[in-house]
C-alpha positions, -999 to 999 in steps of 0.1 A, spaced: -872 -545 -507 -869 -573 -482 -844 -592 -504 -823 -584 -535 -794 -599 -554 -767 -578 -571 -732 -582 -583 -719 -557 -558 -734 -544 -525 -721 -509 -516 -724 -497 -480 -724 -459 -480 -739 -434 -505 -712 -407 -503 -688 -398 -532 -667 -430 -527 -696 -454 -528 -715 -437 -555 -684 -432 -577 -678 -470 -574 -714 -478 -581 -715 -457 -614 -683 -472 -627 -694 -507 -620 -728 -501 -635 -712 -486 -667 -692 -517 -669 -723 -538 -670 -725 -550 -634 -755 -547 -611 -752 -527 -579 -772 -519 -548 -761 -490 -526 -773 -491 -490 -772 -458 -469 -779 -453 -432 -789 -417 -436 -821 -403 -453 -800 -386 -480 -770 -393 -502 -737 -373 -501 -720 -387 -470 -698 -359 -456 -710 -335 -483 -743 -317 -478 -756 -285 -493 -789 -273 -478 -809 -244 -464 -802 -240 -427 -816 -212 -405 -825 -190 -434 -796 -194 -457 -781 -220 -481 -749 -235 -469 -722 -260 -478 -724 -279 -445 -696 -304 -453 -668 -308 -479 -670 -281 -506 -637 -271 -522 -619 -282 -553 -581 -277 -559 -563 -277 -592 -545 -310 -585 -577 -329 -578 -579 -342 -614 -600 -373 -606 -627 -351 -590 -625 -325 -617 -629 -351 -645 -660 -365 -627 -675 -330 -623 -671 -324 -660 -686 -358 -668 -716 -350 -647 -720 -315 -662 -713 -297 -630 -696 -263 -631 -672 -247 -607 -664 -211 -597 -634 -196 -578 -636 -187 -542 -635 -149 -538 -600 -137 -530 -596 -101 -541 -583 -77 -515 -561 -80 -485 -560 -108 -460 -558 -105 -422 -534 -120 -397 -536 -120 -359 -503 -129 -343 -489 -135 -308 -488 -98 -301 -526 -95 -304 -524 -71 -333 -545 -76 -365 -525 -69 -396 -535 -66 -433 -513 -83 -459 -511 -98 -494 -491 -128 -505 -485 -162 -489 -464 -153 -459 -480 -139 -427 -470 -104 -417 -453 -115 -385 -418 -104 -372 -389 -111 -394 -375 -139 -372 -409 -157 -372 -411 -154 -410 -375 -167 -414 -383 -198 -393 -416 -204 -410 -399 -203 -445 -372 -226 -432 -397 -252 -419 -418 -250 -451 -387 -257 -471 -377 -286 -449 -413 -300 -450 -414 -297 -488 -381 -316 -491 -393 -345 -470 -428 -345 -486 -411 -349 -520 -396 -382 -508 -429 -396 -496 -453 -416 -517 -488 -405 -506 -501 -440 -514 -475 -456 -492 -459 -432 -467 -449 -462 -445 -423 -471 -471 -402 -440 -465 -368 -451 -449 -375 -429 -418 -412 -438 -416 -410 -455 -382 -389 -427 -367 -412 -400 -380 -442 -419 -368 -428 -422 -333 -427 -384 -326 -457 -361 -324 -459 -333 -350 -457 -307 -322 -425 -322 -308 -410 -327 -342 -416 -290 -350 -398 -282 -318 -367 -299 -332 -369 -275 -362 -374 -242 -345 -374 -227 -311 -398 -199 -322 -433 -207 -308 -452 -184 -331 -435 -199 -362 -443 -234 -350 -479 -225 -342 -484 -210 -376 -470 -241 -393 -490 -263 -371 -522 -244 -379 -523 -257 -414 -521 -294 -405 -534 -297 -369 -564 -273 -370 -567 -268 -408 -567 -305 -419 -566 -332 -392 -585 -311 -367 -566 -325 -338 -540 -310 -314 -505 -313 -329 -493 -334 -300 -518 -362 -308 -506 -373 -342 -472 -381 -357 -449 -362 -380 -454 -389 -405 -491 -384 -404 -486 -347 -410 -462 -354 -439 -487 -378 -454 -514 -351 -452 -490 -327 -471 -480 -354 -496 -516 -361 -504 -519 -325 -516 -486 -325 -536 -465 -305 -511 -467 -286 -479 -465 -254 -498 -498 -263 -514 -514 -267 -480 -503 -232 -469 -515 -216 -501 -552 -211 -495 -557 -200 -531 -546 -235 -542 -561 -259 -517 -593 -239 -515 -594 -228 -551 -630 -235 -563 -665 -245 -554 -692 -264 -572 -722 -244 -585 -752 -258 -567 -729 -273 -540 -707 -303 -537 -736 -326 -527 -747 -322 -563 -719 -346 -572 -737 -374 -553 -771 -363 -565 -760 -364 -601 -743 -398 -596 -776 -412 -583 -795 -400 -614 -771 -421 -635 -770 -451 -612 -808 -451 -609 -828 -444 -577 -841 -480 -578 -805 -491 -569 -802 -468 -538 -816 -478 -504 -818 -450 -478 -826 -451 -441 -811 -485 -439 -782 -489 -414 -763 -520 -421 -760 -542 -391 -743 -574 -403 -722 -586 -432 -718 -623 -437 -692 -634 -462 -676 -666 -475 -658 -677 -507 -690 -676 -527 -702 -641 -519 -716 -617 -492 -750 -611 -476 -757 -577 -462 -783 -573 -435 -798 -539 -429 -827 -524 -409 -863 -530 -420 -854 -567 -428 -834 -557 -458 -811 -584 -472 -788 -580 -501 -770 -609 -517 -739 -600 -537 -707 -614 -551 -687 -586 -535 -692 -558 -510 -676 -524 -508 -675 -507 -474 -676 -471 -484 -678 -455 -449 -651 -441 -426 -629 -467 -408 -643 -453 -375 -677 -468 -385 -665 -503 -395 -671 -515 -359 -708 -504 -361 -713 -535 -382 -710 -572 -371 -692 -596 -394 -697 -633 -399 -671 -646 -397 -654 -619 -376 -628 -596 -392 -592 -607 -389 -572 -597 -358 -553 -569 -376 -585 -552 -386 -598 -554 -350 -566 -538 -337 -558 -512 -363 -592 -495 -363 -589 -489 -325 -560 -465 -334 -579 -445 -360 -600 -415 -349 -617 -385 -362 -609 -349 -353 -633 -322 -342 -643 -290 -358 -671 -265 -358 -677 -251 -393 -693 -217 -387 -715 -201 -414 -726 -165 -411 -746 -146 -437 -750 -108 -440 -770 -85 -462 -739 -77 -482 -703 -89 -482 -693 -58 -462 -656 -68 -458 -651 -63 -496 -660 -26 -492 -631 -24 -468 -607 -38 -494 -606 -72 -477 -608 -107 -492 -624 -121 -461 -595 -144 -455 -582 -144 -419 -557 -166 -400 -546 -169 -364 -533 -196 -342 -542 -173 -313 -579 -167 -320 -609 -189 -312 -617 -190 -349 -584 -199 -366 -595 -195 -402 -622 -174 -420 -630 -172 -457 -655 -154 -480 -679 -183 -487 -705 -162 -506 -726 -185 -528 -727 -183 -565 -749 -155 -578 -759 -144 -542 -761 -107 -534 -757 -115 -497 -723 -122 -482 -714 -153 -463 -684 -160 -442 -672 -195 -431 -650 -199 -401 -634 -229 -383 -631 -236 -346 -610 -267 -341 -601 -295 -317 -598 -284 -281 -612 -250 -288 -643 -267 -303 -647 -289 -272 -646 -258 -250 -673 -242 -271 -696 -272 -268 -696 -268 -230 -715 -235 -235 -751 -229 -244 -759 -225 -281 -765 -187 -277 -733 -182 -257 -713 -202 -281 -727 -182 -310 -718 -149 -293 -683 -160 -285 -676 -172 -320 -690 -141 -336 -670 -119 -313 -638 -138 -323 -646 -133 -359 -653 -96 -353 -618 -92 -339 -607 -95 -376 -635 -80 -396 -653 -55 -374 -685 -51 -354 -707 -58 -385 -697 -94 -380 -717 -96 -348 -751 -94 -364 -756 -119 -392 -790 -124 -409 -784 -162 -407 -761 -183 -387 -754 -220 -386 -728 -244 -371 -719 -276 -388 -711 -302 -362 -702 -335 -378 -690 -348 -345 -726 -351 -334 -738 -367 -366 -744 -404 -359 -730 -417 -392 -699 -395 -392 -688 -388 -356 -661 -363 -364 -642 -344 -391 -628 -343 -415 -614 -378 -418 -599 -405 -397 -562 -405 -389 -539 -427 -369 -525 -420 -335 -487 -421 -329 -471 -451 -345 -502 -463 -362 -497 -452 -398 -463 -469 -402 -476 -500 -384 -510 -505 -400 -514 -481 -429 -504 -508 -455 -535 -527 -445 -560 -499 -451 -571 -511 -485 -565 -548 -481 -597 -567 -489 -611 -591 -463 -624 -620 -484 -649 -604 -508 -652 -572 -487 -633 -542 -502 -628 -508 -487 -632 -473 -502 -633 -439 -486 -613 -406 -485 -599 -416 -451 -577 -443 -467 -568 -425 -499 -532 -415 -508 -536 -386 -532 -566 -366 -522 -566 -380 -486 -596 -367 -466 -609 -347 -496 -638 -355 -520 -611 -362 -547 -597 -389 -525 -631 -405 -521 -637 -405 -558 -602 -420 -564 -608 -448 -539 -643 -455 -554 -629 -458 -589 -599 -479 -577 -620 -504 -559 -646 -505 -588 -618 -513 -612 -605 -541 -590 -639 -557 -585 -647 -552 -621 -617 -573 -631 -626 -599 -605 -662 -602 -619 -648 -604 -654 -625 -631 -644 -652 -651 -626 -674 -649 -657 -648 -661 -682 
């Protein structure tokens, strides 16, 4: 395919790009989706690695993600709930592992009191924030000028309480140290999920999984879009645009002429492409202040889910352990048991300084602190490292550094000529989740659909 003409050229074959493509196609427009990787799915991937089938990227569905849920139903994809029966485990500052049920960690009373107070305060502020426009909050600039870590210090002098609250945003979502992003960025993360309480409720935010894996969403979208409209292994190098349309130049001498283009990749990859004419100054500057976090998503598979026999759910939390979160991630219909754990930001960097074998040993030892010596000998083991993936370069999504969200966030979705933007990184509701990617894909497809309709009338 050296040259092709379509109504819309879409760069990126993840959930955002493919959702946009299907909606445009169903509206009677022609599309071409260009993808740098040799597969579709973007930051979702479901595959066999080292002897077991794993969800390597995004995987969970929460009850509020109605745009994603509707699309899954439309595609005929079923979901099932994450295993959660039994007690959870918490490792606190005292180094003791404690069993518990309910939402609040079994820490000392003064820690619990401060945690609940901070959650209430966060929920009150989040209720005032529009996830689609957090920069419009009256205190946006103020909240964007202080790091989340230092802002929490104004709310509590209890370090364990602050670390536990920080765990859910810093390590659990943005995968960055709490001193590197603002309180406003943290509040936006919570607002995108409906409340901070939703983020601390793992049975809400990590409610369900897709039978067959989240990548099935993209695979099923391709079946409806048509494989003839998907181009893989074709990194886009240049986008030329003017008042009449766009021309997309990709490897292998591929050239796509279109009336509009959708850039459906993370903002951190925009600069991998040259633009003719160059992007506006604001775009050049703002993207230098967005970055990905870093996480190792650890998968370990065992002959059976042995933790269930101990009356445990497999859910573990600690701001004081190398692996800060662990969940039962056993696959649908599988007799074997699978755990998924997360090593985030600076702890992940430290692990990457070790050899692969030493890193594996250290991580399994950290998981065994919670669940016992059986954890040390999995049948299969794999580490998802999106930071090393050329067309992702981090996890889970891009976020602004201090002051960036209030200064430039309003420009995230502003088209540049006939180039439009869609990805989970710039979503309001569903930010950094697959739901946000689908929302942005649909939103941009609706906008371009109206423009195409207007041009033809």
